[in-house]
C-alpha positions, 0 to 999 in steps of 0.5 A: 615807099613812093615814086612821087615825092610823098612821104619818106622814112628814115630808120636809125639804129643806135646800140649803145645802152651806157653813155651818150655818144651814139644816141646824141649823134643820132639825134643830131642826124634826125633832126637835121634831116627832118628840117631839110625834109618837110615830108620826112619822118625819122625813128630812132632804135636805142638801147640808152636808158635816158633817151626819154630825157631828150626833146625831140623835133616833130616827125622824130621818135624812137623805139627804146629797145631793152638795154645791155651793157659791156663789163669790164672784162668784155662780157655783156649783161642785161642793164635792167632786166633779170634775164639771160643775156641771150634772151635779151639779145634775141628780144632786141633783135626781134624788136629791131627786125619787127620794127624795121618791116613795119616802118618800112623805111627808104633808108636805114642808118646803122651807127658804127656797128655794121652787123649790130651789137653781137650780130643783132641787125643781121636779119634786119639787114637782109630784110631790109635789102630784099625790099629795096631799102637803102642801107648806110653805115655811119662811122664816126671821125676815129674808131680805134687804133688800127692795130686793135681795129683790124682784128676786131672787124676780122672776128666780126666779119665786117667786110662781109657787111660792107660789100653785101649789104651796105650802099654808102658808108658816111664817116662824119668827119674829114680826112685831113683830121683822121681816116677812121679806116686806116690800115683796113685792106678795103676792097675797091668796090667798098671804097668807092662807098666811102663819103666824108661828110665833115663834122655834125654841127651843133647849135644853141637850142631855143630853151630857157637858159639852165638854172645853174648859170644863175648861181655861177659867175661869168667868165667860167671854164666848163668841164664835161666828161660826157655820160660820166661813167669813166669821168671821175679821174678828170673831175678829181684832177680839175677840182684838186687844181681848184683846191690848191691853186689860188690864182685860176683865171676862170670860175668852173662849172662841172657837168658830172654826167648822168651815168657817174656812180652816185657815191662819186657824184656825192664825194664830188660835190662834198669837195665842190660845196667848199669852192666857191667859184665851182659849181656842178650839175649832173646832167643837162640835154641841152649842154650846147647852151652851157658851152655857148656861154663858157669862156673855155672848155676841159673835156675828155673829148668824145665825138660830140663834144669835139663837134660842140666844141668846134660849133661854138668855136671854144678854146679847149683842153682835152684830157682823152681816156686811153682805154677801152679804146684809143679814139679819144686820144687820136682825135685829140692829138690830131686835133692839137697837131692841127691846132684846133685844141690843146691836149693834156695826157693823164701821167697817172701822177696827176699833179694839181699844179700841172692841171693849174698851168694847163688851166691857165694857158687855156685862156691864151690859146687860139680858138678853133675858127683860127685854123682853116680846114675846108669843109669842117663843119659841113656834116649835116649839109652833106648828110642831106645831100647824100640822103637826096641820093639814096632817096633816088636809088630807092625809088629806082629800086622800087621802080624795078621791082614793080616792073618785075612784078608786072612781067611775072603776072 
């Protein structure tokens, strides 16, 4: 790239094909970076099948790599193509590497998986490191329980990546809530690379209000299950409360999620059609607008939803999932201990009355802003500050390489 302040480039890699969490976090980062840097372009590498459903700001674009998903038995398979999984992974790795070589970024941000899905980013890291690109690993606030994370990272040889490739490790949370690397024996040189940024704040998008808001009377509780692939338990539990409790204080708007199986979605909509105080939508790319107008929120508690809850300052009840990872459970219980939200743990009984009581109490609880945690929502400000430092180091690297080349001629 340049030494004189001209065009800058950031490449972001998001491995997920199923769900919305990684894609939405990367999109938030990209938009904040171009807003604060007028000479910057950001390219996102993603396997999400619905990335085209989202709007992107000027100077932000994406490359869609073939999708791959993890089955319940832990094996991977191609999302859409009827080809061998290894072939799909090889295609993804090739696209990632060639995109990186052509785009030639100043900074390469890898979301969560240091070597990428099944090691598909390893060659790209080698190439970019040799070119002086600044390599950043971005981690959410919670990864998993240490008893599960430590053996997983050992199996994936993660510490090698952290020591030999990455220049920075950005944790998109605050240490007061949780340390995602708890239990990992990090060498001193890796610890020095770690920065807590704070959570990534969200804002209402300047868009027309979703049509569903014309059909529901305020006040309402927004019930969201993210992508919806595993949200049926929460939706069923909330609906059972509205079907049996006659004095719930709020109407309900359910966002079922684009990855909810069609048969489940149809079944839920049949039940919803009999409840005048309940409405639903499948998906809205500007869910911030729905949350902004809500009086309260009920959610599973993924990272992006948690950021939105904090940003919109909503009274919230989180019912976290506990499989395949304990991420949501850890985040929810720690946030509840700090007083930011309330939590209801799935007891496998899921009595309608239990949910009904929780919904009634929700209206009386504190808002997140009642709890003061320094730097809680400073994530995007700090990401921009850290990016500027990486740009400077990139320029130094380029200058050193040019001096070395001049000596050898």
